[in-house]
C-alpha positions as CSV (number, residue, x, y, z in Angstrom):
1,X,-10.8,-20.3,136.5
2,X,-14.0,-21.6,137.7
3,X,-16.2,-19.3,135.6
4,X,-14.6,-20.6,132.4
5,X,-15.1,-24.2,133.6
6,X,-18.7,-23.6,134.4
7,X,-19.4,-22.0,131.1
8,X,-17.6,-24.9,129.3
9,X,-19.7,-27.5,131.3
10,X,-22.9,-25.8,130.6
11,X,-22.1,-25.7,126.9
12,X,-21.3,-29.3,126.8
13,X,-24.5,-30.3,128.9
14,X,-26.7,-28.0,126.7
15,X,-25.0,-28.9,123.4
16,X,-24.7,-25.1,122.8
17,X,-21.7,-22.8,122.0
18,X,-20.2,-21.0,124.8
19,X,-21.1,-17.7,123.1
20,X,-24.8,-18.7,123.2
21,X,-24.5,-19.7,126.9
22,X,-22.8,-16.2,127.7
23,X,-25.4,-14.4,125.7
24,X,-28.4,-16.2,127.7
25,X,-26.6,-15.7,131.0
26,X,-26.2,-12.0,130.3
27,X,-29.9,-11.8,129.3
28,X,-31.0,-13.6,132.5
29,X,-28.7,-11.6,134.6
30,X,-29.7,-8.2,133.3
31,X,-33.6,-9.3,133.7
32,X,-32.9,-10.4,137.3
33,X,-31.0,-7.2,138.2
34,X,-33.9,-5.1,136.6
35,X,-36.3,-6.8,138.7
36,X,-34.3,-6.4,141.9
37,X,-33.8,-2.7,141.0
38,X,-37.6,-2.1,140.4
39,X,-38.5,-3.9,143.7
40,X,-36.0,-1.9,145.5
41,X,-37.4,1.3,144.2
42,X,-40.8,0.2,145.3
43,X,-39.8,-0.8,148.8
44,X,-38.0,2.5,149.2
45,X,-41.2,4.4,148.2
46,X,-39.6,5.7,144.9
47,X,-42.3,4.2,142.7
48,X,-45.9,3.5,143.3
49,X,-47.1,-0.2,143.8
50,X,-49.1,-0.1,140.6
51,X,-46.1,0.8,138.7
52,X,-44.0,-1.9,140.2
53,X,-46.8,-4.4,139.4
54,X,-46.8,-3.3,135.8
55,X,-43.1,-3.6,135.6
56,X,-42.4,-6.9,137.4
57,X,-45.8,-8.5,138.0
58,X,-48.1,-8.9,140.9
59,X,-46.6,-12.0,142.4
60,X,-43.2,-10.5,142.7
61,X,-44.6,-7.4,144.3
62,X,-46.5,-9.5,147.0
63,X,-43.5,-11.6,147.6
64,X,-41.4,-8.5,148.2
65,X,-44.0,-7.0,150.6
66,X,-44.3,-10.3,152.6
67,X,-40.6,-10.6,152.8
68,X,-40.3,-6.9,154.1
69,X,-43.0,-7.5,156.6
70,X,-41.2,-10.6,157.9
71,X,-38.1,-8.8,158.2
72,X,-39.7,-5.9,160.1
73,X,-41.4,-8.3,162.3
74,X,-38.0,-10.1,163.2
75,X,-36.5,-6.6,163.9
76,X,-39.4,-5.8,166.2
77,X,-39.1,-9.1,168.0
78,X,-35.4,-8.7,168.4
79,X,-35.7,-5.1,169.8
80,X,-38.8,-5.7,172.1
81,X,-38.9,-9.6,172.6
């Protein structure tokens, strides 16, 4: 299974136990999922901008706003040329 092979490869490269790699991967994954969920809440208007900034930082909120604006511009261009 590829996941197990990747885990073993990382353990060898980093000279760490597979359990340590799994724990770090879980920590990183949960943190990423939390950031994405918070940004999603902000973009849907479920939380205020200031709250999102406090929770994930100014840079991520700005990035999300710019990405949303770019997508909306692409949609507008696609609909109206």
